[in-house]
DRENDO-1510 file (C-alpha; in Angstrom, 1 decimal, always signed):
<recs>
REC; n; res; u; v; w
REC; 1; MET; -155.3; +57.7; -73.5 .
REC; 2; SER; -152.5; +56.2; -75.4 .
REC; 3; ILE; -152.3; +52.4; -75.8 .
REC; 4; ILE; -149.4; +51.1; -77.9 .
REC; 5; ILE; -149.5; +47.4; -78.8 .
REC; 6; GLN; -146.4; +45.6; -80.1 .
REC; 7; SER; -146.2; +42.1; -81.3 .
REC; 8; PRO; -142.6; +41.3; -82.3 .
REC; 9; HIS; -142.2; +38.4; -84.8 .
REC; 10; ILE; -145.9; +37.5; -84.8 .
REC; 11; LEU; -148.9; +38.8; -86.6 .
REC; 12; ILE; -151.9; +39.5; -84.4 .
REC; 13; THR; -155.5; +39.6; -85.7 .
REC; 14; LYS; -157.6; +42.7; -85.7 .
REC; 15; ALA; -159.9; +41.0; -83.2 .
REC; 16; LEU; -157.0; +40.4; -80.8 .
REC; 17; ASN; -155.8; +44.0; -81.2 .
REC; 18; GLU; -159.3; +45.4; -80.4 .
REC; 19; PHE; -159.7; +43.0; -77.5 .
REC; 20; THR; -156.4; +44.1; -76.0 .
REC; 21; LYS; -157.2; +47.8; -76.4 .
REC; 22; ARG; -160.6; +47.3; -74.8 .
REC; 23; LYS; -159.3; +45.4; -71.8 .
REC; 24; THR; -156.3; +47.7; -71.3 .
REC; 25; GLY; -158.6; +50.7; -71.7 .
REC; 26; LYS; -160.5; +49.6; -68.6 .
REC; 27; LEU; -157.3; +50.4; -66.6 .
REC; 28; PHE; -157.6; +54.1; -67.7 .
REC; 29; GLN; -161.2; +54.2; -66.3 .
REC; 30; TYR; -160.1; +52.8; -63.0 .
REC; 31; TYR; -157.2; +55.2; -62.4 .
REC; 32; ASP; -157.3; +58.6; -64.2 .
REC; 33; ARG; -153.6; +59.4; -63.7 .
REC; 34; ILE; -152.3; +56.8; -66.2 .
REC; 35; GLU; -150.5; +58.6; -69.0 .
REC; 36; SER; -150.1; +55.7; -71.4 .
REC; 37; ALA; -149.9; +51.9; -71.7 .
REC; 38; ALA; -147.4; +49.8; -73.6 .
REC; 39; VAL; -148.5; +46.3; -74.4 .
REC; 40; VAL; -146.2; +43.6; -75.8 .
REC; 41; LEU; -147.7; +40.3; -77.0 .
REC; 42; LYS; -145.2; +37.6; -77.8 .
REC; 43; THR; -144.6; +33.9; -77.7 .
REC; 44; ALA; -142.0; +32.5; -75.3 .
REC; 45; ASN; -139.2; +30.4; -76.6 .
REC; 46; ASP; -140.0; +27.2; -74.7 .
REC; 47; ASP; -142.0; +24.0; -75.2 .
REC; 48; ASP; -144.5; +24.9; -72.5 .
REC; 49; ARG; -148.1; +24.9; -73.7 .
REC; 50; GLN; -148.5; +28.3; -71.9 .
REC; 51; ASN; -146.1; +30.1; -74.2 .
REC; 52; LYS; -148.3; +33.1; -75.0 .
REC; 53; VAL; -147.0; +36.1; -73.1 .
REC; 54; CYS; -148.6; +39.5; -72.4 .
REC; 55; GLU; -146.5; +42.4; -70.9 .
REC; 56; ILE; -148.1; +45.7; -70.0 .
REC; 57; ARG; -146.3; +48.8; -68.7 .
REC; 58; LEU; -148.4; +51.6; -67.4 .
REC; 59; VAL; -146.8; +55.1; -67.3 .
REC; 60; VAL; -148.0; +56.8; -64.1 .
REC; 61; PRO; -146.6; +59.7; -62.1 .
REC; 62; GLY; -143.8; +58.3; -59.9 .
REC; 63; ASN; -142.9; +54.7; -60.7 .
REC; 64; ASP; -144.3; +52.9; -63.8 .
REC; 65; LEU; -146.4; +49.8; -63.1 .
REC; 66; PHE; -145.5; +46.5; -64.9 .
REC; 67; ALA; -147.0; +43.1; -65.2 .
REC; 68; GLU; -146.3; +40.0; -67.3 .
REC; 69; LYS; -148.4; +36.9; -67.5 .
REC; 70; HIS; -148.1; +33.6; -69.5 .
REC; 71; SER; -151.1; +31.6; -70.7 .
REC; 72; HIS; -152.2; +29.2; -73.4 .
REC; 73; SER; -153.9; +32.0; -75.3 .
REC; 74; PHE; -153.2; +35.7; -75.8 .
REC; 75; GLU; -156.7; +36.6; -74.6 .
REC; 76; GLU; -156.3; +34.8; -71.3 .
REC; 77; ALA; -152.8; +36.3; -70.9 .
REC; 78; VAL; -154.2; +39.8; -71.4 .
REC; 79; ASN; -156.9; +39.2; -68.9 .
REC; 80; LYS; -154.5; +37.9; -66.3 .
REC; 81; THR; -152.1; +40.8; -66.9 .
REC; 82; VAL; -154.9; +43.4; -66.6 .
REC; 83; ASP; -156.1; +41.8; -63.4 .
REC; 84; ALA; -152.5; +41.9; -61.9 .
REC; 85; LEU; -152.3; +45.6; -62.8 .
REC; 86; LEU; -155.7; +46.3; -61.2 .
REC; 87; GLU; -154.3; +44.9; -58.0 .
REC; 88; GLN; -151.2; +47.1; -58.3 .
REC; 89; LEU; -153.5; +50.2; -59.0 .
REC; 90; GLU; -155.6; +49.4; -55.9 .
REC; 91; LYS; -152.4; +49.5; -53.8 .
REC; 92; VAL; -151.3; +52.8; -55.4 .
REC; 93; LYS; -154.7; +54.4; -54.9 .
REC; 94; SER; -154.9; +53.2; -51.2 .
REC; 95; LYS; -151.5; +54.8; -50.6 .
REC; 96; LEU; -152.7; +58.1; -52.1 .
REC; 97; VAL; -155.8; +58.0; -50.0 .
REC; 98; GLY; -153.8; +57.1; -46.9 .
REC; 99; SER; -151.4; +59.9; -47.3 .
REC; 100; ASN; -154.1; +62.6; -47.6 .
</recs>
């Protein structure tokens, strides 16, 4: 299980780093074929209050899965992104079960 967290141009707290690893780690429990996860936490260059961005790319056999969500806090952006990836993983798993 490899989770790489990047935060270009911002300094994230240890608590946010651990929160992100814990939430992203749940994806590995849901689908055992995930090879790694790359997380990017950044701020968008706009005046919108929801300028905190979380991007997660999951490396899985076949096509990688990707989700990006914006929110007013990094924690909420991480939660939304993980939820979006869970939906994608459900589709991938249902295709695998349907093809067997």
